[in-house]
ChimeraX commands (.cxc) that place a marker at each C-alpha (Angstrom):
marker #1 position -13.84,23.50,-92.51 radius 0.5
marker #1 position -10.69,24.30,-90.56 radius 0.5
marker #1 position -8.44,21.96,-88.59 radius 0.5
marker #1 position -6.50,23.96,-86.03 radius 0.5
marker #1 position -5.90,22.55,-82.59 radius 0.5
marker #1 position -5.16,25.82,-80.75 radius 0.5
marker #1 position -7.38,28.14,-82.81 radius 0.5
marker #1 position -10.61,26.14,-83.27 radius 0.5
marker #1 position -12.61,28.21,-80.79 radius 0.5
marker #1 position -11.38,31.53,-82.21 radius 0.5
marker #1 position -12.12,30.45,-85.79 radius 0.5
marker #1 position -15.63,29.30,-84.86 radius 0.5
marker #1 position -16.67,32.09,-82.51 radius 0.5
marker #1 position -14.97,35.15,-83.98 radius 0.5
marker #1 position -14.45,33.99,-87.56 radius 0.5
marker #1 position -17.82,32.31,-87.98 radius 0.5
marker #1 position -16.10,29.31,-89.58 radius 0.5
marker #1 position -16.75,25.60,-89.29 radius 0.5
marker #1 position -14.07,23.68,-87.44 radius 0.5
marker #1 position -13.26,20.03,-86.91 radius 0.5
marker #1 position -12.43,19.59,-83.24 radius 0.5
marker #1 position -10.23,16.55,-83.90 radius 0.5
marker #1 position -8.92,16.46,-80.34 radius 0.5
marker #1 position -12.35,15.02,-79.46 radius 0.5
marker #1 position -11.85,11.96,-81.68 radius 0.5
marker #1 position -10.39,9.90,-78.85 radius 0.5
marker #1 position -12.57,6.92,-77.96 radius 0.5
marker #1 position -12.79,6.05,-74.27 radius 0.5
marker #1 position -12.35,2.45,-73.18 radius 0.5
marker #1 position -14.23,2.11,-69.89 radius 0.5
marker #1 position -12.78,-1.34,-69.17 radius 0.5
marker #1 position -9.17,-0.14,-69.15 radius 0.5
marker #1 position -9.92,3.47,-68.19 radius 0.5
marker #1 position -7.80,4.70,-71.09 radius 0.5
marker #1 position -8.32,6.09,-74.56 radius 0.5
marker #1 position -8.06,4.04,-77.74 radius 0.5
marker #1 position -5.62,6.32,-79.55 radius 0.5
marker #1 position -5.25,3.93,-82.50 radius 0.5
marker #1 position -8.63,5.15,-83.79 radius 0.5
marker #1 position -7.68,8.85,-83.96 radius 0.5
marker #1 position -5.82,8.84,-87.29 radius 0.5
marker #1 position -8.37,6.72,-89.23 radius 0.5
marker #1 position -11.20,8.88,-87.86 radius 0.5
marker #1 position -9.53,12.14,-88.93 radius 0.5
marker #1 position -8.78,10.71,-92.39 radius 0.5
marker #1 position -12.37,9.49,-92.80 radius 0.5
marker #1 position -13.90,12.82,-91.75 radius 0.5
marker #1 position -11.66,14.88,-94.05 radius 0.5
marker #1 position -12.31,12.46,-96.95 radius 0.5
marker #1 position -16.07,12.68,-96.44 radius 0.5
marker #1 position -16.01,16.49,-96.36 radius 0.5
marker #1 position -13.90,16.68,-99.52 radius 0.5
marker #1 position -16.10,14.14,-101.32 radius 0.5
marker #1 position -19.10,16.36,-100.48 radius 0.5
marker #1 position -17.31,19.31,-102.10 radius 0.5
marker #1 position -16.60,21.14,-98.83 radius 0.5
marker #1 position -13.23,22.89,-98.60 radius 0.5
marker #1 position -10.92,21.74,-95.81 radius 0.5
marker #1 position -7.98,23.78,-94.50 radius 0.5
marker #1 position -5.30,22.65,-92.08 radius 0.5
marker #1 position -3.71,25.49,-90.09 radius 0.5
marker #1 position -0.03,24.68,-89.64 radius 0.5
marker #1 position 0.76,25.46,-86.03 radius 0.5
marker #1 position 2.74,23.60,-83.40 radius 0.5
marker #1 position 0.53,21.12,-81.57 radius 0.5
marker #1 position 1.44,18.60,-78.93 radius 0.5
marker #1 position -1.88,16.76,-79.27 radius 0.5
marker #1 position -1.09,14.95,-82.51 radius 0.5
marker #1 position 2.39,15.91,-83.71 radius 0.5
marker #1 position 2.19,13.49,-86.69 radius 0.5
marker #1 position -0.95,15.13,-88.10 radius 0.5
marker #1 position 0.88,17.08,-90.86 radius 0.5
marker #1 position 2.46,13.85,-92.12 radius 0.5
marker #1 position -0.87,12.00,-91.91 radius 0.5
marker #1 position -2.58,14.67,-94.01 radius 0.5
marker #1 position 0.31,14.82,-96.48 radius 0.5
marker #1 position 0.20,11.04,-96.93 radius 0.5
marker #1 position -3.54,10.92,-97.55 radius 0.5
marker #1 position -4.35,14.18,-99.32 radius 0.5
marker #1 position -2.95,16.60,-101.86 radius 0.5
marker #1 position -2.53,20.15,-100.61 radius 0.5
marker #1 position -2.03,23.69,-101.77 radius 0.5
marker #1 position -0.08,26.06,-99.52 radius 0.5
marker #1 position -1.69,29.40,-98.71 radius 0.5
marker #1 position -0.10,32.04,-96.45 radius 0.5
marker #1 position -2.31,34.61,-94.74 radius 0.5
marker #1 position -0.82,37.14,-92.32 radius 0.5
marker #1 position 2.21,34.90,-91.65 radius 0.5
marker #1 position 0.01,31.86,-90.98 radius 0.5
marker #1 position 0.45,28.86,-93.27 radius 0.5
marker #1 position -2.69,27.03,-94.34 radius 0.5
marker #1 position -2.90,23.84,-96.35 radius 0.5
marker #1 position -5.98,23.59,-98.52 radius 0.5
marker #1 position -6.55,19.85,-98.73 radius 0.5
marker #1 position -7.92,17.95,-101.72 radius 0.5
marker #1 position -8.42,14.36,-102.73 radius 0.5
marker #1 position -6.22,14.74,-105.80 radius 0.5
marker #1 position -3.56,17.17,-106.89 radius 0.5
marker #1 position -4.81,20.40,-108.43 radius 0.5
marker #1 position -4.38,20.58,-112.26 radius 0.5
marker link #1:1,2 radius 0.2
marker link #1:2,3 radius 0.2
marker link #1:3,4 radius 0.2
marker link #1:4,5 radius 0.2
marker link #1:5,6 radius 0.2
marker link #1:6,7 radius 0.2
marker link #1:7,8 radius 0.2
marker link #1:8,9 radius 0.2
marker link #1:9,10 radius 0.2
marker link #1:10,11 radius 0.2
marker link #1:11,12 radius 0.2
marker link #1:12,13 radius 0.2
marker link #1:13,14 radius 0.2
marker link #1:14,15 radius 0.2
marker link #1:15,16 radius 0.2
marker link #1:16,17 radius 0.2
marker link #1:17,18 radius 0.2
marker link #1:18,19 radius 0.2
marker link #1:19,20 radius 0.2
marker link #1:20,21 radius 0.2
marker link #1:21,22 radius 0.2
marker link #1:22,23 radius 0.2
marker link #1:23,24 radius 0.2
marker link #1:24,25 radius 0.2
marker link #1:25,26 radius 0.2
marker link #1:26,27 radius 0.2
marker link #1:27,28 radius 0.2
marker link #1:28,29 radius 0.2
marker link #1:29,30 radius 0.2
marker link #1:30,31 radius 0.2
marker link #1:31,32 radius 0.2
marker link #1:32,33 radius 0.2
marker link #1:33,34 radius 0.2
marker link #1:34,35 radius 0.2
marker link #1:35,36 radius 0.2
marker link #1:36,37 radius 0.2
marker link #1:37,38 radius 0.2
marker link #1:38,39 radius 0.2
marker link #1:39,40 radius 0.2
marker link #1:40,41 radius 0.2
marker link #1:41,42 radius 0.2
marker link #1:42,43 radius 0.2
marker link #1:43,44 radius 0.2
marker link #1:44,45 radius 0.2
marker link #1:45,46 radius 0.2
marker link #1:46,47 radius 0.2
marker link #1:47,48 radius 0.2
marker link #1:48,49 radius 0.2
marker link #1:49,50 radius 0.2
marker link #1:50,51 radius 0.2
marker link #1:51,52 radius 0.2
marker link #1:52,53 radius 0.2
marker link #1:53,54 radius 0.2
marker link #1:54,55 radius 0.2
marker link #1:55,56 radius 0.2
marker link #1:56,57 radius 0.2
marker link #1:57,58 radius 0.2
marker link #1:58,59 radius 0.2
marker link #1:59,60 radius 0.2
marker link #1:60,61 radius 0.2
marker link #1:61,62 radius 0.2
marker link #1:62,63 radius 0.2
marker link #1:63,64 radius 0.2
marker link #1:64,65 radius 0.2
marker link #1:65,66 radius 0.2
marker link #1:66,67 radius 0.2
marker link #1:67,68 radius 0.2
marker link #1:68,69 radius 0.2
marker link #1:69,70 radius 0.2
marker link #1:70,71 radius 0.2
marker link #1:71,72 radius 0.2
marker link #1:72,73 radius 0.2
marker link #1:73,74 radius 0.2
marker link #1:74,75 radius 0.2
marker link #1:75,76 radius 0.2
marker link #1:76,77 radius 0.2
marker link #1:77,78 radius 0.2
marker link #1:78,79 radius 0.2
marker link #1:79,80 radius 0.2
marker link #1:80,81 radius 0.2
marker link #1:81,82 radius 0.2
marker link #1:82,83 radius 0.2
marker link #1:83,84 radius 0.2
marker link #1:84,85 radius 0.2
marker link #1:85,86 radius 0.2
marker link #1:86,87 radius 0.2
marker link #1:87,88 radius 0.2
marker link #1:88,89 radius 0.2
marker link #1:89,90 radius 0.2
marker link #1:90,91 radius 0.2
marker link #1:91,92 radius 0.2
marker link #1:92,93 radius 0.2
marker link #1:93,94 radius 0.2
marker link #1:94,95 radius 0.2
marker link #1:95,96 radius 0.2
marker link #1:96,97 radius 0.2
marker link #1:97,98 radius 0.2
marker link #1:98,99 radius 0.2
marker link #1:99,100 radius 0.2
view
């Protein structure tokens, strides 16, 4: 599973990879006609945790994103990661605990 705001479609369509479209985690509040943004971070953390607990690899593609600029810190706070560089793109392979 890949988390990459700008590249999700390319990874899914051309790469044949699973992606987590986390920009769709916003919950609409019809009464106020706004989005409940406070639920975004717990939802992302819960989804990544569930995938990792099921033994599915999760990669975060480190690219600039204006959607959730604090996402790298959120992931770093909640998960261990291993840095992988592929063709000048930095990936973080996430895990529940640090690798031995």
